[in-house]
C-alpha positions in Angstrom: 104.1 100.0 114.0 104.0 100.5 110.2 101.6 103.1 108.8 99.0 102.4 106.2 101.5 103.2 103.4 103.7 100.3 104.2 102.9 96.8 103.1 104.1 93.5 104.5 104.9 91.1 101.8 104.8 87.4 102.6 107.1 86.7 99.5 105.5 84.1 97.3 102.1 83.7 99.0 101.2 87.3 99.0 102.1 87.9 95.3 100.6 84.6 94.2 97.3 85.5 95.8 97.4 89.0 94.3 98.2 87.6 90.9 95.2 85.2 91.1 92.9 88.0 92.2 94.0 90.4 89.5 94.0 87.8 86.6 90.5 88.7 85.8 91.3 92.4 85.3 91.4 93.7 81.8 94.0 95.9 80.3 92.9 99.5 80.3 94.4 102.6 78.7 94.3 105.8 80.7 92.3 108.3 78.9 94.3 111.2 77.5 97.6 109.4 77.4 97.6 107.8 73.9 94.6 109.2 72.0 93.5 105.7 71.4 89.8 105.1 71.6 89.6 101.7 73.4 85.8 101.5 73.6 85.5 98.8 71.0 82.8 100.8 69.3 83.7 101.1 65.6 81.8 104.3 65.0 83.5 106.0 68.0 86.9 104.7 66.9 86.4 105.8 63.3 85.4 109.3 64.6 88.7 109.5 66.6 90.5 108.7 63.3 88.7 111.3 61.3 89.2 114.1 63.9 92.9 113.4 64.4 92.7 112.2 68.0 95.0 109.2 67.5 98.8 108.8 67.0 98.4 107.4 63.5 97.8 109.2 60.2 94.1 109.3 59.3 94.2 106.6 56.5 96.3 104.1 58.6 93.9 104.7 61.6 90.8 104.1 59.5 92.3 100.9 58.0 93.2 99.6 61.5 89.6 100.2 62.7 88.2 98.4 59.7 90.6 95.4 60.1 89.9 95.2 63.9 86.2 95.2 63.3 86.4 92.5 60.6 88.5 90.4 63.0 85.9 91.0 65.7 83.1 89.9 63.5 85.0 86.8 62.5 85.7 85.9 66.1 89.5 86.3 65.7 90.2 88.7 68.5 92.7 87.2 71.0 93.4 88.8 74.3 95.5 86.0 75.8 92.4 84.9 77.8 92.9 88.1 80.0 96.0 86.7 81.7 97.9 89.9 81.4 99.0 90.0 85.0 100.1 86.4 85.1 102.1 87.0 81.9 103.7 90.1 83.4 104.6 88.2 86.6 106.4 85.6 84.6 108.8 88.3 83.5 110.0 88.5 87.1 111.2 84.9 87.0 114.6 86.0 85.8 115.2 87.6 89.2 115.9 85.8 92.5 115.2 86.7 96.1 114.4 90.3 97.0 114.8 91.5 93.4 112.1 89.1 92.4 109.8 90.2 95.2 110.3 93.8 94.3 109.5 93.0 90.6 106.3 91.2 91.6 105.3 94.1 93.9 105.7 96.6 91.0 103.6 94.3 88.7 100.7 94.0 91.1 100.5 97.7 91.7 102.6 98.6 94.7 104.8 101.7 94.5 104.4 104.4 92.0 104.5 104.6 88.2 105.6 107.5 86.1 105.3 108.0 82.4 103.1 106.5 79.7 103.3 104.1 76.8 102.7 107.0 74.5 105.5 108.9 76.1 108.0 106.1 75.5 107.6 103.9 78.6 106.4 103.6 82.2 108.9 103.5 85.0 107.7 101.7 88.1 109.3 102.2 91.5 109.0 100.5 94.8 111.2 100.8 97.9 112.0 97.5 99.7 113.3 96.7 103.1 114.7 93.3 103.9 114.3 92.2 107.5 117.6 91.0 109.0 117.7 87.3 110.0 116.4 86.9 113.6 114.8 90.3 113.8 111.4 90.5 115.3 110.8 94.3 115.0 111.9 96.7 112.3 111.6 100.4 112.4 111.3 101.7 108.8 112.3 105.2 107.8 111.2 105.7 104.3 113.8 107.0 101.8 111.2 107.7 99.1 107.6 108.8 98.8 106.5 105.5 97.3 105.1 102.4 98.9 107.5 100.2 100.9 107.5 96.4 100.7 108.9 94.7 103.7 110.5 91.4 102.8 111.1 88.7 105.5 114.7 87.5 105.9 115.6 84.5 103.7 115.2 81.2 105.6 
């Protein structure tokens, strides 16, 4: 029996459902990782610029806040209709088979992520186990401390 940490992936169906459920999620920036004030409040964002809590020089930051607020007032803000997860899942289309399933698992949140955008990038890791053809039971012995995705054998 697999413990709570292990997840059984039903290849396309599982990740398709997860993608649909998560499409309404908005992008969020973890506080403390970038210094970016993502509140959407012009006064708060300008304050972050003036106190040096951003990754930009003061003048550039203040110009960006003014420009973003002008675009917001003009109704020109585009967030791709919030389809960030769907767009990210499309990047997995270059892979086939178990590599594609592992890619999709990382996108929808399985496994672990290390790093930050501010630090130069996020590395996502997931361990996969492919069930051999004809097998009905599989005993999984984890090789990492991350989530495990069990992938049914190709038909």
